[in-house]
VEXTIVO-444730 format. One record per atom (N, C-alpha, C): residue in one letter; atom name; x, y, z. Coordinates in steps of 0.02 Angstrom, whole numbers. Layout:
<recs>
- A; CA; X; Y; Z $
...
</recs>
This chain:
<recs>
- M; N; -3228; -142; -306 $
- M; CA; -3160; -140; -327 $
- M; C; -3155; -107; -396 $
- E; N; -3107; -64; -402 $
- E; CA; -3100; -28; -465 $
- E; C; -3067; -72; -517 $
- N; N; -3083; -58; -576 $
- N; CA; -3052; -94; -631 $
- N; C; -2994; -52; -658 $
- Y; N; -2939; -83; -666 $
- Y; CA; -2880; -50; -695 $
- Y; C; -2869; -79; -764 $
- N; N; -2852; -35; -809 $
- N; CA; -2838; -63; -875 $
- N; C; -2767; -90; -876 $
- E; N; -2753; -127; -926 $
- E; CA; -2688; -161; -931 $
- E; C; -2630; -112; -933 $
- K; N; -2640; -55; -965 $
- K; CA; -2587; -4; -971 $
- K; C; -2569; 24; -902 $
- E; N; -2617; 38; -860 $
- E; CA; -2604; 64; -793 $
- E; C; -2568; 12; -750 $
- V; N; -2589; -50; -755 $
- V; CA; -2557; -104; -716 $
- V; C; -2484; -111; -738 $
- N; N; -2471; -109; -802 $
- N; CA; -2403; -115; -827 $
- N; C; -2360; -56; -803 $
- M; N; -2388; 4; -801 $
- M; CA; -2351; 62; -778 $
- M; C; -2333; 55; -704 $
- V; N; -2379; 29; -663 $
- V; CA; -2366; 19; -592 $
- V; C; -2313; -34; -583 $
- I; N; -2317; -87; -621 $
- I; CA; -2267; -140; -617 $
- I; C; -2198; -114; -637 $
- C; N; -2195; -75; -692 $
- C; CA; -2132; -47; -715 $
- C; C; -2103; 1; -662 $
- A; N; -2145; 43; -634 $
- A; CA; -2122; 89; -582 $
- A; C; -2094; 51; -522 $
- G; N; -2128; -2; -503 $
- G; CA; -2105; -44; -448 $
- G; C; -2038; -76; -463 $
- L; N; -2030; -101; -525 $
- L; CA; -1967; -132; -546 $
- L; C; -1910; -80; -547 $
- V; N; -1925; -20; -571 $
- V; CA; -1874; 33; -572 $
- V; C; -1853; 49; -501 $
- C; N; -1901; 55; -455 $
- C; CA; -1885; 68; -385 $
- C; C; -1843; 12; -356 $
- L; N; -1860; -49; -371 $
- L; CA; -1823; -107; -346 $
- L; C; -1752; -107; -373 $
- I; N; -1745; -93; -438 $
- I; CA; -1678; -92; -468 $
- I; C; -1636; -35; -438 $
- L; N; -1665; 24; -432 $
- L; CA; -1628; 80; -403 $
- L; C; -1608; 66; -330 $
- S; N; -1653; 35; -293 $
- S; CA; -1636; 16; -223 $
- S; C; -1577; -32; -222 $
- G; N; -1578; -80; -267 $
- G; CA; -1523; -128; -271 $
- G; C; -1458; -94; -288 $
- I; N; -1460; -47; -335 $
- I; CA; -1400; -11; -354 $
- I; C; -1374; 29; -295 $
- L; N; -1418; 65; -261 $
- L; CA; -1397; 106; -204 $
- L; C; -1368; 63; -148 $
- I; N; -1400; 7; -134 $
- I; CA; -1374; -38; -82 $
- I; C; -1306; -65; -103 $
- G; N; -1299; -83; -166 $
- G; CA; -1234; -108; -191 $
- G; C; -1179; -56; -185 $
- L; N; -1195; 6; -204 $
- L; CA; -1146; 60; -197 $
- L; C; -1127; 72; -125 $
- Y; N; -1176; 71; -81 $
- Y; CA; -1163; 81; -10 $
- Y; C; -1117; 26; 16 $
- L; N; -1133; -37; 0 $
- L; CA; -1092; -92; 24 $
- L; C; -1021; -89; -5 $
- R; N; -1015; -71; -69 $
- R; CA; -950; -66; -100 $
- R; C; -908; -12; -66 $
- N; N; -939; 47; -53 $
- N; CA; -903; 101; -20 $
- N; C; -884; 82; 51 $
- T; N; -928; 47; 87 $
- T; CA; -913; 25; 155 $
- T; C; -854; -24; 154 $
- E; N; -855; -71; 107 $
- E; CA; -800; -119; 101 $
- E; C; -735; -84; 84 $
- K; N; -739; -34; 39 $
- K; CA; -681; 4; 19 $
- K; C; -651; 42; 79 $
- E; N; -694; 74; 118 $
- E; CA; -671; 111; 178 $
- E; C; -639; 63; 228 $
- N; N; -670; 6; 238 $
- N; CA; -643; -44; 285 $
- N; C; -575; -69; 260 $
- A; N; -570; -81; 195 $
- A; CA; -507; -104; 166 $
- A; C; -453; -51; 174 $
- Q; N; -471; 13; 162 $
- Q; CA; -422; 67; 170 $
- Q; C; -399; 73; 242 $
- T; N; -446; 67; 289 $
- T; CA; -428; 70; 360 $
- T; C; -381; 13; 378 $
- T; N; -398; -47; 355 $
- T; CA; -355; -105; 369 $
- T; C; -287; -95; 337 $
- Q; N; -286; -71; 274 $
- Q; CA; -223; -61; 240 $
- Q; C; -181; -9; 276 $
- T; N; -212; 45; 300 $
- T; CA; -176; 97; 337 $
- T; C; -146; 67; 401 $
- Q; N; -186; 27; 436 $
- Q; CA; -162; -4; 498 $
- Q; C; -103; -50; 483 $
- V; N; -109; -91; 431 $
- V; CA; -55; -137; 413 $
- V; C; 6; -97; 391 $
- T; N; -5; -45; 352 $
- T; CA; 50; -4; 328 $
- T; C; 86; 29; 387 $
- E; N; 48; 58; 433 $
- E; CA; 79; 89; 492 $
- E; C; 120; 39; 532 $
- K; N; 92; -20; 541 $
- K; CA; 127; -72; 579 $
- K; C; 191; -91; 543 $
- T; N; 187; -102; 478 $
- T; CA; 245; -120; 438 $
- T; C; 296; -63; 440 $
- W; N; 273; -2; 434 $
- W; CA; 317; 56; 435 $
- W; C; 354; 60; 502 $
- E; N; 317; 50; 556 $
- E; CA; 348; 52; 623 $
- E; C; 399; -5; 631 $
- E; N; 384; -63; 604 $
- E; CA; 432; -119; 607 $
- E; C; 496; -101; 568 $
- M; N; 488; -68; 511 $
- M; CA; 546; -48; 472 $
- M; C; 587; 3; 511 $
- I; N; 554; 51; 544 $
- I; CA; 590; 101; 584 $
- I; C; 627; 66; 641 $
- H; N; 594; 19; 673 $
- H; CA; 624; -19; 728 $
- H; C; 688; -54; 704 $
- K; N; 682; -89; 648 $
- K; CA; 740; -126; 621 $
- K; C; 796; -79; 601 $
- S; N; 778; -25; 567 $
- S; CA; 828; 23; 545 $
- S; C; 863; 56; 604 $
- A; N; 825; 72; 656 $
- A; CA; 854; 102; 716 $
- A; C; 904; 54; 748 $
- E; N; 886; -10; 752 $
- E; CA; 932; -60; 780 $
- E; C; 996; -63; 740 $
- E; N; 990; -61; 673 $
- E; CA; 1049; -63; 630 $
- E; C; 1094; -3; 641 $
- K; N; 1065; 54; 657 $
- K; CA; 1103; 115; 670 $
- K; C; 1123; 121; 743 $
- K; N; 1109; 69; 781 $
- K; CA; 1125; 67; 853 $
- K; C; 1091; 122; 892 $
- L; N; 1029; 137; 871 $
- L; CA; 987; 185; 907 $
- L; C; 936; 146; 949 $
- P; N; 911; 176; 1002 $
- P; CA; 859; 142; 1041 $
- P; C; 796; 133; 999 $
- A; N; 783; 71; 979 $
- A; CA; 729; 56; 930 $
- A; C; 660; 75; 956 $
- N; N; 645; 59; 1019 $
- N; CA; 578; 75; 1046 $
- N; C; 568; 150; 1050 $
- W; N; 620; 186; 1070 $
- W; CA; 616; 259; 1072 $
- W; C; 603; 286; 1002 $
- S; N; 637; 257; 953 $
- S; CA; 630; 281; 885 $
- S; C; 558; 272; 860 $
- V; N; 528; 216; 875 $
- V; CA; 459; 204; 855 $
- V; C; 413; 252; 892 $
- N; N; 425; 262; 956 $
- N; CA; 383; 309; 995 $
- N; C; 391; 380; 969 $
- A; N; 452; 399; 951 $
- A; CA; 463; 466; 923 $
- A; C; 427; 473; 856 $
- Y; N; 428; 420; 816 $
- Y; CA; 391; 422; 753 $
- Y; C; 317; 432; 766 $
- R; N; 290; 396; 815 $
- R; CA; 219; 403; 831 $
- R; C; 204; 475; 855 $
- D; N; 248; 503; 895 $
- D; CA; 238; 572; 918 $
- D; C; 239; 621; 860 $
- A; N; 284; 610; 812 $
- A; CA; 288; 654; 753 $
- A; C; 224; 646; 712 $
- R; N; 203; 585; 701 $
- R; CA; 142; 572; 663 $
- R; C; 82; 603; 698 $
- D; N; 79; 595; 764 $
- D; CA; 23; 624; 802 $
- D; C; 23; 700; 800 $
- F; N; 83; 730; 795 $
- F; CA; 87; 802; 790 $
- F; C; 47; 825; 729 $
- F; N; 56; 791; 672 $
- F; CA; 20; 810; 612 $
- F; C; -54; 795; 617 $
- K; N; -71; 739; 648 $
- K; CA; -142; 723; 657 $
- K; C; -177; 775; 701 $
- K; N; -142; 798; 751 $
- K; CA; -171; 846; 799 $
- K; C; -189; 911; 764 $
- Y; N; -146; 933; 718 $
- Y; CA; -156; 998; 685 $
- Y; C; -184; 992; 614 $
- E; N; -201; 932; 595 $
- E; CA; -223; 918; 526 $
- E; C; -281; 962; 503 $
- H; N; -331; 971; 544 $
- H; CA; -391; 1006; 524 $
- H; C; -396; 1076; 555 $
- K; N; -340; 1100; 579 $
- K; CA; -340; 1166; 610 $
- K; C; -304; 1215; 564 $
- D; N; -318; 1277; 572 $
- D; CA; -288; 1329; 530 $
- D; C; -219; 1347; 560 $
- V; N; -172; 1302; 552 $
- V; CA; -106; 1310; 580 $
- V; C; -55; 1307; 523 $
- G; N; -6; 1351; 524 $
- G; CA; 46; 1351; 473 $
- G; C; 87; 1287; 474 $
- G; N; 124; 1276; 420 $
- G; CA; 164; 1215; 413 $
- G; C; 226; 1214; 456 $
- I; N; 260; 1158; 455 $
- I; CA; 320; 1149; 495 $
- I; C; 373; 1113; 453 $
- S; N; 435; 1134; 462 $
- S; CA; 491; 1103; 425 $
- S; C; 515; 1041; 462 $
- R; N; 555; 1001; 427 $
- R; CA; 585; 941; 460 $
- R; C; 626; 961; 520 $
- K; N; 666; 1013; 513 $
- K; CA; 709; 1035; 568 $
- K; C; 667; 1058; 628 $
- S; N; 613; 1095; 614 $
- S; CA; 569; 1117; 669 $
- S; C; 534; 1059; 701 $
- L; N; 515; 1009; 661 $
- L; CA; 485; 948; 689 $
- L; C; 535; 911; 733 $
- S; N; 596; 908; 710 $
- S; CA; 649; 877; 750 $
- S; C; 659; 914; 815 $
- D; N; 660; 981; 812 $
- D; CA; 666; 1021; 873 $
- D; C; 608; 1008; 921 $
- Y; N; 548; 1002; 893 $
- Y; CA; 489; 986; 934 $
- Y; C; 499; 920; 972 $
- L; N; 524; 870; 936 $
- L; CA; 535; 805; 968 $
- L; C; 589; 808; 1022 $
- V; N; 640; 850; 1011 $
- V; CA; 694; 856; 1060 $
- V; C; 672; 897; 1120 $
- Y; N; 645; 956; 1107 $
- Y; CA; 632; 1003; 1162 $
- Y; C; 564; 994; 1196 $
- M; N; 515; 969; 1159 $
- M; CA; 449; 960; 1189 $
- M; C; 435; 888; 1210 $
- K; N; 468; 841; 1177 $
- K; CA; 455; 770; 1191 $
- K; C; 515; 735; 1222 $
- S; N; 570; 770; 1228 $
- S; CA; 631; 746; 1262 $
- S; C; 666; 686; 1230 $
- Y; N; 663; 682; 1164 $
- Y; CA; 703; 631; 1130 $
- Y; C; 772; 660; 1117 $
- T; N; 820; 616; 1105 $
- T; CA; 887; 640; 1088 $
- T; C; 886; 669; 1018 $
- R; N; 933; 712; 1003 $
- R; CA; 937; 742; 936 $
- R; C; 946; 687; 883 $
- E; N; 987; 638; 899 $
- E; CA; 1000; 584; 852 $
- E; C; 936; 545; 835 $
- V; N; 896; 529; 885 $
- V; CA; 833; 493; 874 $
- V; C; 784; 538; 836 $
- A; N; 779; 601; 855 $
- A; CA; 732; 647; 822 $
- A; C; 749; 655; 748 $
- D; N; 813; 667; 733 $
- D; CA; 833; 676; 663 $
- D; C; 822; 612; 623 $
- F; N; 835; 555; 654 $
- F; CA; 824; 491; 621 $
- F; C; 751; 481; 605 $
- V; N; 707; 495; 652 $
- V; CA; 635; 483; 644 $
- V; C; 604; 530; 593 $
- V; N; 625; 593; 593 $
- V; CA; 596; 642; 548 $
- V; C; 606; 620; 475 $
- F; N; 660; 585; 462 $
- F; CA; 672; 558; 395 $
- F; C; 615; 510; 374 $
- Y; N; 586; 474; 421 $
- Y; CA; 534; 425; 406 $
- Y; C; 462; 452; 407 $
- V; N; 454; 514; 429 $
- V; CA; 386; 542; 432 $
- V; C; 360; 549; 361 $
- R; N; 302; 521; 349 $
- R; CA; 272; 524; 282 $
- R; C; 227; 585; 277 $
- E; N; 260; 641; 267 $
- E; CA; 225; 704; 262 $
- E; C; 257; 742; 204 $
- D; N; 218; 779; 168 $
- D; CA; 243; 818; 112 $
- D; C; 268; 885; 139 $
- F; N; 333; 890; 148 $
- F; CA; 361; 951; 178 $
- F; C; 361; 1010; 130 $
- K; N; 354; 996; 65 $
- K; CA; 345; 1052; 18 $
- K; C; 277; 1084; 31 $
- E; N; 226; 1043; 42 $
- E; CA; 160; 1071; 58 $
- E; C; 160; 1103; 127 $
- Q; N; 201; 1077; 172 $
- Q; CA; 207; 1109; 237 $
- Q; C; 236; 1180; 229 $
- A; N; 283; 1187; 182 $
- A; CA; 311; 1253; 169 $
- A; C; 258; 1301; 141 $
- V; N; 214; 1274; 99 $
- V; CA; 159; 1315; 71 $
- V; C; 112; 1337; 128 $
- L; N; 95; 1290; 172 $
- L; CA; 52; 1308; 229 $
- L; C; 84; 1362; 272 $
- Y; N; 149; 1354; 284 $
- Y; CA; 186; 1403; 323 $
- Y; C; 184; 1471; 288 $
- A; N; 197; 1471; 223 $
- A; CA; 199; 1534; 185 $
- A; C; 130; 1568; 187 $
- K; N; 77; 1530; 179 $
- K; CA; 9; 1559; 181 $
- K; C; -3; 1590; 250 $
- D; N; 15; 1553; 301 $
- D; CA; 5; 1578; 369 $
- D; C; 48; 1640; 381 $
- E; N; 108; 1639; 356 $
- E; CA; 153; 1696; 366 $
- E; C; 128; 1758; 330 $
- Q; N; 98; 1749; 271 $
- Q; CA; 71; 1807; 236 $
- Q; C; 9; 1835; 271 $
- E; N; -31; 1789; 298 $
- E; CA; -92; 1812; 332 $
- E; C; -77; 1842; 401 $
- Y; N; -31; 1810; 437 $
- Y; CA; -14; 1832; 505 $
- Y; C; 62; 1837; 511 $
- P; N; 92; 1892; 490 $
- P; CA; 165; 1898; 495 $
- P; C; 188; 1885; 566 $
- G; N; 238; 1842; 573 $
- G; CA; 258; 1822; 640 $
- G; C; 329; 1839; 657 $
- Q; N; 357; 1796; 698 $
- Q; CA; 423; 1810; 726 $
- Q; C; 478; 1810; 673 $
- Y; N; 467; 1778; 616 $
- Y; CA; 519; 1774; 566 $
- Y; C; 514; 1828; 513 $
- S; N; 464; 1870; 517 $
- S; CA; 455; 1922; 465 $
- S; C; 474; 1990; 492 $
- E; N; 515; 2024; 453 $
- E; CA; 531; 2093; 470 $
- E; C; 473; 2138; 448 $
- D; N; 441; 2118; 395 $
- D; CA; 383; 2155; 369 $
- D; C; 333; 2105; 343 $
- H; N; 279; 2129; 317 $
- H; CA; 228; 2084; 289 $
- H; C; 258; 2051; 227 $
- P; N; 265; 1984; 227 $
- P; CA; 300; 1951; 171 $
- P; C; 258; 1947; 107 $
- E; N; 249; 2005; 75 $
- E; CA; 210; 2006; 14 $
- E; C; 253; 1994; -47 $
- N; N; 318; 2002; -41 $
- N; CA; 361; 1989; -98 $
- N; C; 401; 1926; -86 $
- E; N; 431; 1902; -139 $
- E; CA; 467; 1839; -137 $
- E; C; 525; 1840; -88 $
- D; N; 562; 1894; -87 $
- D; CA; 622; 1897; -44 $
- D; C; 604; 1892; 30 $
- S; N; 554; 1930; 50 $
- S; CA; 537; 1928; 122 $
- S; C; 506; 1860; 140 $
- L; N; 468; 1831; 94 $
- L; CA; 440; 1765; 108 $
- L; C; 495; 1712; 110 $
- R; N; 543; 1718; 64 $
- R; CA; 600; 1671; 64 $
- R; C; 639; 1676; 130 $
- R; N; 647; 1738; 154 $
- R; CA; 682; 1749; 217 $
- R; C; 645; 1715; 275 $
- A; N; 578; 1723; 275 $
- A; CA; 538; 1692; 328 $
- A; C; 542; 1616; 324 $
- L; N; 539; 1588; 264 $
- L; CA; 545; 1515; 257 $
- L; C; 614; 1490; 276 $
- T; N; 665; 1529; 261 $
- T; CA; 734; 1510; 279 $
- T; C; 742; 1508; 355 $
- L; N; 716; 1559; 388 $
- L; CA; 721; 1562; 461 $
- L; C; 679; 1508; 495 $
- A; N; 631; 1480; 458 $
- A; CA; 590; 1426; 485 $
- A; C; 620; 1357; 466 $
- Y; N; 680; 1358; 438 $
- Y; CA; 719; 1298; 423 $
- Y; C; 693; 1255; 366 $
- F; N; 657; 1285; 318 $
- F; CA; 638; 1246; 260 $
- F; C; 697; 1241; 212 $
- T; N; 701; 1186; 175 $
- T; CA; 756; 1177; 127 $
- T; C; 745; 1222; 67 $
- D; N; 797; 1230; 26 $
- D; CA; 791; 1271; -34 $
- D; C; 736; 1244; -80 $
- E; N; 734; 1179; -88 $
- E; CA; 683; 1149; -130 $
- E; C; 613; 1163; -104 $
- E; N; 604; 1158; -39 $
- E; CA; 538; 1172; -9 $
- E; C; 520; 1246; -16 $
- K; N; 569; 1290; -6 $
- K; CA; 557; 1362; -13 $
- K; C; 537; 1379; -85 $
- D; N; 575; 1352; -133 $
- D; CA; 560; 1366; -204 $
- D; C; 489; 1343; -221 $
- Y; N; 471; 1285; -198 $
- Y; CA; 405; 1257; -211 $
- Y; C; 350; 1303; -182 $
- A; N; 360; 1324; -120 $
- A; CA; 310; 1366; -86 $
- A; C; 304; 1434; -122 $
- I; N; 360; 1463; -141 $
- I; CA; 358; 1528; -174 $
- I; C; 324; 1522; -242 $
- K; N; 338; 1468; -279 $
- K; CA; 304; 1458; -343 $
- K; C; 228; 1452; -333 $
- K; N; 208; 1416; -282 $
- K; CA; 136; 1407; -269 $
- K; C; 105; 1473; -246 $
- M; N; 140; 1511; -205 $
- M; CA; 112; 1572; -177 $
- M; C; 107; 1628; -229 $
- F; N; 156; 1630; -275 $
- F; CA; 157; 1683; -324 $
- F; C; 139; 1658; -394 $
- N; N; 108; 1600; -397 $
- N; CA; 82; 1571; -460 $
- N; C; 133; 1572; -517 $
- K; N; 191; 1545; -503 $
- K; CA; 244; 1544; -554 $
- K; C; 247; 1476; -587 $
</recs>
């Protein structure tokens, strides 16, 4: 058996303690992040449920079919989830309402009511639309919308509000 001096033994013990402490820290961070993710998932589920209950109650107060309103809200929310990670241009509230009416067969009244409750940043949707329109000029562009006027025209024809258009143009032209 080899003889180790006291200094070598202390270094091995210290290295072992450092490894043990680092392992504990990493495990703690992992558990904290896992708990945080679980809490966020639970909070999102509770928030969605509460949000849908609010829509249901509000629809009843407005004498709208409450279950249809909640289903229309889910369809609108799912629309954004479906295209969330795809390279697809943005959509305005009016276009989302049209989607619910013409593609999902809700009444205009229910669609317009539900779009009000969709928790989506429609200013950012206008930016996404503007980026897409500049990259791939489409049905709303007479020419490639490189200047503010032609981009504003494209955003107007896509039913974005003045506030949403102004925001998108500022972001696109760094104003």
